[in-house]
C-alpha positions as MATLAB code, in Angstrom:
seq = 'MKTILVPTDFSDASRSASLYAAEFAKIMQCEVVLYHTYLVPIVIASDMPITIMMNPEILRQETLALLKKEADIVGEITGTKLLYEATEGDAVTEIIEIERTNKPDLIIMGMKESGPVSEYIIGSIATDVIRQSLTPVLIIPIQAKFKQFKKIVFATDYSLSTDTHLLEPIKEFCKIFYSKLFILNVVKELELIGVEKEVSRMRIQNYFEDLEHQHYYLEDDDIIHGLNNFIDEYGVDVIAMLPHRHNLFSRIFKEGSTKKMAFHTHIPLLTMPSRSF';
ca = [
       0.000    0.000    0.000;
       1.387    3.364   -1.070;
      -1.335    6.016   -0.795;
      -4.455    6.707    1.276;
      -6.848    9.372   -0.002;
      -8.878   11.215    2.648;
     -11.615   13.518    1.311;
     -12.339   16.188    3.913;
     -14.921   18.911    4.464;
     -13.144   20.116    7.639;
     -15.919   18.710    9.859;
     -15.319   16.814   13.112;
     -16.123   13.575   11.275;
     -13.501   14.364    8.646;
     -10.952   15.219   11.347;
     -11.619   11.850   12.960;
     -11.097   10.111    9.615;
      -7.868   12.055    9.018;
      -6.486   11.096   12.425;
      -7.439    7.478   11.799;
      -5.777    7.541    8.376;
      -2.584    9.035    9.793;
      -2.289    6.296   12.417;
      -3.178    3.678    9.824;
      -0.436    5.007    7.542;
       2.194    4.416   10.230;
       1.459    0.694   10.107;
       1.151    0.568    6.331;
       4.166    2.857    5.790;
       2.337    4.850    3.149;
       1.440    8.474    2.480;
      -1.834   10.225    3.299;
      -3.352   12.818    0.975;
      -6.032   15.137    2.363;
      -8.344   16.237   -0.413;
     -11.003   18.932   -0.599;
     -13.254   20.117   -3.400;
     -14.732   23.593   -3.548;
     -17.149   25.534   -5.735;
     -16.564   29.055   -7.000;
     -19.627   31.095   -5.930;
     -21.542   32.563   -8.849;
     -24.770   34.492   -9.377;
     -27.103   33.510  -12.199;
     -29.947   35.826  -13.225;
     -32.195   35.371  -16.235;
     -31.526   38.832  -17.603;
     -27.855   39.087  -16.670;
     -24.623   37.272  -17.555;
     -23.161   34.853  -15.011;
     -21.315   36.770  -12.303;
     -18.353   35.193  -10.502;
     -18.460   36.354   -6.888;
     -14.865   35.526   -5.989;
     -11.535   35.237   -7.760;
     -11.057   31.473   -8.388;
      -7.322   31.586   -7.704;
      -7.817   33.407   -4.401;
     -10.411   30.803   -3.402;
      -8.020   28.002   -4.310;
      -5.210   29.509   -2.246;
      -7.534   29.982    0.737;
      -8.642   26.361    0.426;
      -5.056   25.134    0.274;
      -4.271   27.204    3.369;
      -7.112   25.478    5.232;
      -5.841   22.092    4.087;
      -2.305   22.906    5.220;
      -3.626   23.925    8.629;
      -5.586   20.669    8.880;
      -2.584   18.615    7.762;
      -0.369   20.368   10.319;
      -2.846   19.752   13.161;
      -3.266   16.069   12.332;
       0.456   15.705   11.745;
       1.319   17.242   15.113;
      -1.077   14.893   16.912;
       0.012   11.724   15.126;
       3.587   12.452   14.123;
       2.693   11.761   10.496;
       3.329   14.111    7.586;
       0.236   14.561    5.430;
       0.048   15.802    1.857;
      -2.920   17.786    0.581;
      -4.654   18.819   -2.629;
      -7.736   20.772   -3.688;
      -9.705   21.100   -6.909;
     -12.757   23.062   -7.987;
     -15.936   21.205   -8.890;
     -18.642   18.827   -7.717;
     -17.420   16.785   -4.744;
     -18.256   13.278   -5.956;
     -17.152   13.961   -9.532;
     -13.819   15.391   -8.400;
     -13.159   12.666   -5.819;
     -13.732    9.982   -8.442;
     -11.599   11.903  -10.945;
      -8.613   12.131   -8.594;
      -9.140    8.484   -7.661;
      -8.988    7.461  -11.317;
      -5.921    9.647  -11.901;
      -3.876    8.950   -8.758;
      -5.075    5.377   -8.108;
      -4.862    5.410   -4.290;
      -4.883    2.062   -2.527;
      -7.563    3.085   -0.035;
     -10.071    5.898    0.481;
     -10.934    6.792    4.080;
     -14.002    8.911    4.863;
     -15.753    9.976    8.058;
     -19.131    8.994    9.468;
     -21.096   11.438   11.596;
     -23.029   10.717   14.769;
     -26.460   12.260   15.119;
     -29.416   12.204   17.467;
     -30.124   10.911   20.954;
     -29.860    7.266   19.899;
     -26.364    7.776   18.472;
     -27.280    6.890   14.920;
     -24.408    7.049   12.488;
     -24.855    9.055    9.338;
     -23.016    8.602    6.082;
     -23.593   11.541    3.788;
     -24.742   11.173    0.215;
     -21.231   12.073   -0.986;
     -19.711    9.061    0.775;
     -22.409    6.673   -0.443;
     -21.969    7.908   -4.019;
     -18.197    7.490   -3.724;
     -18.706    3.938   -2.453;
     -20.901    3.114   -5.426;
     -18.608    4.652   -8.060;
     -15.141    4.022   -6.665;
     -12.745    1.419   -8.046;
     -10.875    1.644   -4.742;
     -11.804    0.107   -1.369;
     -13.484    2.663    0.899;
     -13.119    2.593    4.683;
     -15.830    4.506    6.558;
     -14.815    5.658   10.048;
     -17.305    6.433   12.861;
     -16.552    9.804   14.411;
     -15.406    8.424   17.771;
     -13.381    5.500   16.389;
      -9.713    5.300   17.321;
      -7.330    3.322   15.179;
      -6.526   -0.180   16.290;
      -5.248   -3.097   14.304;
      -7.781   -5.300   12.531;
      -7.366   -8.435   14.623;
     -10.902   -9.651   13.860;
     -12.564   -8.999   10.510;
     -16.080  -10.091    9.598;
     -16.952  -10.438    5.928;
     -20.746  -10.233    5.613;
     -21.914  -12.142    2.563;
     -24.988  -13.837    1.148;
     -22.780  -16.003   -1.093;
     -23.932  -14.263   -4.247;
     -20.316  -13.848   -5.403;
     -19.734  -15.696   -8.674;
     -16.185  -16.027   -9.969;
     -14.788  -12.648   -8.936;
     -12.922  -13.716   -5.816;
     -10.162  -11.224   -6.682;
     -12.561   -8.549   -5.404;
     -11.817   -9.889   -1.917;
      -8.121   -9.023   -2.184;
      -8.364   -6.067    0.280;
      -9.629   -8.438    2.977;
      -6.813  -10.885    2.337;
      -4.227   -8.089    2.359;
      -5.409   -6.720    5.704;
      -5.577  -10.216    7.209;
      -1.954  -10.821    6.265;
      -0.762   -7.430    7.506;
      -2.540   -7.611   10.865;
      -2.525  -11.419   11.280;
      -6.290  -11.142   11.519;
      -8.857  -13.795   12.264;
     -11.483  -13.752    9.521;
     -15.154  -14.502   10.125;
     -17.214  -15.185    6.995;
     -20.791  -14.513    8.061;
     -24.097  -15.280    6.384;
     -27.114  -14.026    8.338;
     -30.400  -15.547    7.166;
     -33.978  -15.328    8.351;
     -34.330  -19.086    8.340;
     -31.650  -21.761    8.279;
     -31.978  -24.015    5.258;
     -29.819  -25.851    2.767;
     -28.259  -23.372    0.370;
     -28.656  -23.820   -3.376;
     -26.029  -25.125   -5.748;
     -24.933  -21.667   -6.958;
     -24.412  -20.342   -3.443;
     -22.603  -23.517   -2.403;
     -20.248  -23.075   -5.360;
     -19.711  -19.452   -4.284;
     -19.052  -20.573   -0.708;
     -16.439  -23.056   -1.916;
     -14.748  -20.409   -4.061;
     -14.525  -18.093   -1.066;
     -13.284  -20.995    1.073;
     -10.530  -21.755   -1.441;
      -9.586  -18.102   -1.829;
      -8.959  -17.712    1.899;
      -7.464  -21.175    2.429;
      -4.086  -19.727    3.432;
      -5.672  -17.587    6.178;
      -7.216  -18.369    9.547;
     -10.942  -18.145    8.876;
     -14.282  -19.634    9.834;
     -17.713  -19.709    8.188;
     -20.726  -18.813   10.317;
     -24.417  -19.158    9.546;
     -26.654  -17.129   11.829;
     -30.437  -17.223   11.949;
     -32.228  -13.980   12.765;
     -35.514  -12.504   11.547;
     -33.747   -9.138   11.433;
     -30.536   -9.584    9.461;
     -28.987   -6.354   10.725;
     -29.870   -7.233   14.328;
     -28.113  -10.552   13.823;
     -25.067   -8.820   12.398;
     -24.954   -6.455   15.364;
     -25.124   -9.313   17.842;
     -22.310  -11.137   16.071;
     -20.113   -8.024   16.104;
     -20.678   -7.573   19.840;
     -20.245  -11.237   20.758;
     -16.999  -11.768   18.866;
     -15.422   -8.353   19.401;
     -15.082   -7.626   15.695;
     -12.774   -4.745   14.678;
     -14.060   -4.072   11.154;
     -16.934   -5.228    8.965;
     -16.329   -5.803    5.258;
     -18.788   -6.212    2.424;
     -19.232   -6.038   -1.316;
     -22.038   -3.471   -1.530;
     -22.702   -4.178   -5.205;
     -23.134   -7.899   -4.542;
     -25.092   -7.939   -1.291;
     -28.539   -6.532   -0.540;
     -27.376   -5.895    3.024;
     -25.926   -2.625    1.741;
     -29.383   -1.334    0.827;
     -30.633   -2.373    4.260;
     -27.816   -0.513    5.986;
     -28.619    2.770    4.303;
     -32.127    4.090    4.806;
     -33.559    6.454    2.248;
     -33.017   10.179    2.644;
     -30.671   13.017    1.818;
     -28.268   11.434    4.263;
     -27.949    7.723    4.810;
     -28.512    6.496    8.331;
     -26.749    3.398    9.390;
     -29.403    0.835   10.201;
     -26.995   -0.793   12.616;
     -25.482    1.207   15.473;
     -21.854    0.253   15.509;
     -18.625    1.886   16.537;
     -16.442   -0.091   14.148;
     -15.255    0.876   10.659;
     -17.026   -0.346    7.540;
     -14.857   -1.550    4.647;
     -16.537   -1.630    1.246;
     -14.891   -3.191   -1.770;
     -15.547   -2.176   -5.376;
     -17.301   -4.412   -7.883;
     -14.369   -3.962  -10.261;
     -10.827   -2.640  -10.057;
      -8.432   -0.570  -12.161;
];
């Protein structure tokens, strides 16, 4: 691993993600790039030409100054030097553009906490990045502190076909941290799985054969409730999933302008892309 990209909006959640990334980078011996997108304010009137309200270059320099300040603060706390970059444009479009250009090994983004029941909120920008990215995305709850991934749970419904290479990020982290891997299938009713899912299970089994891992089948009427219980019982450090291959992803994110985590967890969420560079 060479580069971690950390999109930031200078919020507390982004600061938490930046701190996490800096500590993570110490273990991985890689660089961290803080990244921010901005929009040049303009005024559009039907009977007037478009008016730019601020000099674009001045805005860029002010943004870079904010990024430098953020990088210095995080660097002083963690002892890690952070790089930074800014571009003008739509956040998701620009994040995906720099991802395609720079090809980071991991994207780390923050997750906000909201409300009296401590629900975790992933903004629409993060969910769109997850869906479009060709890079694994690690979502960090605002209060999470970095610790090594000693226990990883891969939540799956065994819908994976032949693309076991998509699981490479899990294997890489397991080897780096000497992790124990739990492969978990939560179902509403225990029953014999079909031929296609059994073939998928065997492919996953073979892919992880050189790692310490176990398969678990858990029965629960509420799949997310079952996942939560498993996380608590086994002291899991990170949950991984293929959002494009598992309907659990749609269950996790409720509809709305922001996406509320349907499970209340303090651990990071690792999502892997459906295809790679």
